C-alpha positions in Angstrom: 49.7 70.7 25.4 51.7 71.5 28.5 48.7 72.8 30.4 46.7 69.8 29.3 49.3 67.3 30.6 49.6 69.3 33.8 45.8 69.2 34.3 45.8 65.4 33.6 48.6 64.8 36.0 46.8 66.8 38.7 43.6 64.9 38.0 45.3 61.5 38.1 47.0 62.5 41.4 43.8 63.7 42.9 42.0 60.5 41.8 44.7 58.4 43.3 44.5 60.2 46.6 40.7 59.9 46.7 41.1 56.1 46.0 43.6 55.8 48.8 41.3 57.6 51.2 38.4 55.4 50.2 40.5 52.2 50.7 41.5 53.4 54.1 37.9 54.2 55.0 36.8 50.7 53.8 39.6 49.1 55.8 38.7 51.0 58.9 35.1 50.1 58.5 35.9 46.4 58.1 38.2 46.5 61.2 35.4 48.1 63.2 32.9 45.6 62.0 35.2 42.7 63.0 35.9 44.2 66.4 32.1 44.6 67.0 31.6 40.9 66.0 34.3 39.8 68.4 32.9 41.9 71.2 29.4 40.5 70.6 30.8 36.9 70.6 32.8 37.7 73.8 29.6 39.0 75.6 27.4 36.2 74.4 29.8 33.5 75.6 30.1 35.2 79.0 26.4 35.6 79.3 25.7 32.0 78.4 28.2 30.7 80.9 27.1 32.9 83.8 23.5 32.2 82.9 24.2 28.5 83.4 26.0 29.1 86.7 23.0 31.3 88.0 20.5 28.6 86.9 22.3 25.7 88.6 23.8 27.9 91.4 27.0 25.9 90.9 30.1 26.0 88.7 30.0 23.4 85.8 32.9 21.0 85.9 34.9 19.7 82.9 37.1 16.7 82.1 40.7 18.0 82.3 43.8 16.8 80.5 45.8 16.9 83.7 45.9 14.4 86.5 43.7 15.9 89.3 44.3 15.3 93.0 41.8 13.4 95.1 38.4 15.1 95.1 39.8 18.0 93.0 37.5 19.4 90.3 38.4 21.3 87.1 36.3 24.1 85.8 38.2 25.7 82.8 40.9 24.6 80.4 42.1 26.0 77.1 45.3 26.4 75.0 47.4 29.4 76.1 50.6 31.4 75.7 52.5 32.3 78.8 54.2 35.7 78.9 56.3 37.5 81.5 57.9 40.9 81.6 61.6 41.2 80.7 63.7 44.3 81.0 64.8 45.7 77.7 67.6 48.2 77.6 67.9 50.7 74.7 71.2 52.5 74.1 71.6 55.7 72.1 74.4 58.1 71.4 75.4 61.0 69.2 78.2 59.3 67.3 78.0 58.8 63.5 76.3 55.5 62.6 74.5 55.0 65.9 75.1 52.1 68.3 75.8 48.5 67.3 75.5 45.4 69.5 78.5 43.3 68.9 78.0 40.7 71.7 75.7 40.1 74.6 76.0 43.1 76.8 78.6 44.8 74.6 77.6 47.7 72.4 79.9 49.7 70.0 79.3 53.4 69.3 77.8 56.3 71.0 79.5 58.7 73.3 80.7 58.2 76.8 79.5 61.6 77.8 76.4 62.2 75.5 75.0 58.7 75.2 72.0 57.5 77.1 70.7 54.2 78.3 67.1 53.5 79.1 65.4 50.4 80.4 61.7 49.4 80.2 59.6 46.3 80.7 58.1 44.3 77.8 56.0 41.3 77.7 57.9 38.3 76.3 56.6 34.9 75.3 57.9 32.2 77.7 56.1 29.1 76.6 52.9 27.6 74.9 50.7 25.1 76.5 47.4 24.6 78.3 45.9 26.6 81.2 43.7 24.7 83.7 41.7 26.2 86.6 40.5 23.9 89.3 39.0 24.4 92.8 42.5 24.2 94.3 45.0 25.6 91.8 45.7 27.2 88.5 48.0 25.0 86.4 50.0 25.8 83.3 51.3 22.7 81.4 53.8 24.0 78.8 56.1 22.5 76.2 59.2 23.4 78.2 57.9 24.1 81.8 55.0 23.5 84.1 53.6 25.8 86.8 51.1 25.1 89.6 49.7 28.0 91.6 47.5 27.3 94.6 44.3 29.3 94.5 44.9 30.8 98.0 48.3 32.2 96.8 46.8 34.2 93.9 46.9 37.8 94.9 45.1 39.3 91.9 43.8 38.6 88.4 43.5 41.4 85.8 41.3 40.6 82.8 42.5 42.1 79.5 40.5 41.7 76.3 42.3 38.5 75.2 44.3 37.5 78.3 44.5 37.5 82.1 47.4 38.9 84.1 47.9 36.8 87.3 49.9 37.9 90.3 50.8 35.2 92.9 52.7 35.1 96.2 54.8 32.3 94.8 56.0 34.3 91.8 58.2 37.4 91.7 56.7 38.5 88.4 53.1 38.7 87.1 52.1 36.1 84.5 50.0 36.8 81.4 48.0 34.0 79.9 46.1 34.4 76.7 42.5 33.1 76.9 39.4 33.3 74.7 37.2 35.0 77.3 39.0 36.8 80.2 35.6 37.7 81.8 34.8 34.0 82.3 38.2 33.2 83.8 38.2 36.1 86.2 34.6 35.5 87.3 35.2 31.8 87.9 38.3 32.6 89.9 36.3 35.1 91.9 33.7 32.5 92.7 36.3 29.9 93.8 38.0 32.5 96.1 34.6 33.8 97.5 32.3 30.8 97.8 32.5 28.4 100.6 31.5 25.7 98.1 31.6 26.3 94.3 28.9 23.6 93.9 26.5 25.3 96.4 26.6 29.0 95.5 23.3 30.0 97.1 22.7 33.7 97.1 26.2 34.3 95.7 24.9 33.5 92.3 22.6 36.5 92.4 25.6 38.8 92.8 27.0 37.9 89.4 26.3 40.4 86.6 25.3 39.1 83.2 26.5 42.3 81.5 30.0 43.0 80.3 31.0 46.6 79.8 
């Protein structure tokens, strides 16, 4: 009886492990499928947008929610979350119980000789609102603050999968804006900065690549 119970316990444990492994494989496969679907949708939206630009050799305009200046034209707008980096300091020491924060900037615990303090940058949410790109500026209209960045003051734009990171001469820190398609945003900004007239692109339209890698 003892050996039978031991064998049954071993069998149940092995079956449970196999089931856990299979569930993980199924979850991974589902995640990979969703990621492929998102990537395909990302590429399709970009190709359709750039295809339209190449056909008309001009950037399509939109009706924006913000008040535009005289002869100013808007090209992109969507809901966004604004993030900036903030320094985060981590304290550690060798005393029993670790380190406790008892007030802003005041920590209890650790050792004055063996404790360490490290600082690193983390992206922190600043505000939620709308991001607008026109032929003159990039505008963020948030719930608690607004920002307007002239196009000629934008130093760089780095496209991430679901956001763009913008560096500007007017800001000390880079700004991250979540967007649906970073390839479209970065390409439109490149066109605005490069073209003499975004409504008469000429041969510049031929330089745009329809493929996203």
